[in-house]
N, C-alpha and C positions, 0 to 999 in steps of 0.2 A: 466520545468522539461523534463526529458528523455521520451521516447516511450520504456525505458526497462522495460518490464513486471516484472523483479525481484526487481524494485525499487518504493519506495513510491512517487505518485506524489505530495505529500504535501512538503515533506522535502527531499527526493533524497535518504534516507537511504534504505538499503536492506528491504525487506518487508517480508521476511520469508514465503511466500505463497508456499504452495506445487504445486499448480496449475500452477505457473508462468513456471515452467521448465519441466513439466510432459507430456512424451510422451504418457502416458495411462491415463485414466481418474482417478482422484484423488478422494477417497473416506472420505478422513479424513484430515483436515487442521485445525489449529487454528482460520482462519478467519471464518470457517463455524459457529462457536458458540459464536462468541463475538458481542455485539451490537457496532455499528459505531455511534460515535458522529456526528449528523446531520450539526452541525456547520462546523465540517472539510470538509464534502462534499460540503456543501454550498460555501465554499472558493475556489473550484477547478473551474478552466473554464470549459464551457461545452465539449470541445473538448478533456478534460484530464479525464471526468468521464466514469466509466465501461471499462477502458482499463488495470489497474493495480490495485491490492489492496493496501489499506494505510498498513503502518508499523505498529507493536502492540501500539507503544506510540502514534501516531497520530489517530489511531482508538479511543482511550481514550480521545482524546483531549489535550495530554500532549506535552511539546517541546521535540524535538530531545535531545539525550544526548551528542551527538557530532556533529560537523559540518557536511554538505552532503560531501559524497566522490567525487571526481573529476573523471568524466569519460566521 
């Protein structure tokens, strides 16, 4: 997947994370309070971990709704 911090490293969809584009510290984002499916994280190669947030669907272990956008 891409090094784009706005994209989910699992599926390539936008991850909707407020931190990804923030110029200032973010105090609230959906990803702060949602448990992440450990199986999804385990699927990521080590070099892709801790670089960008998963999207809401992958966080829950669900498949993407649409194919990844080309970028």
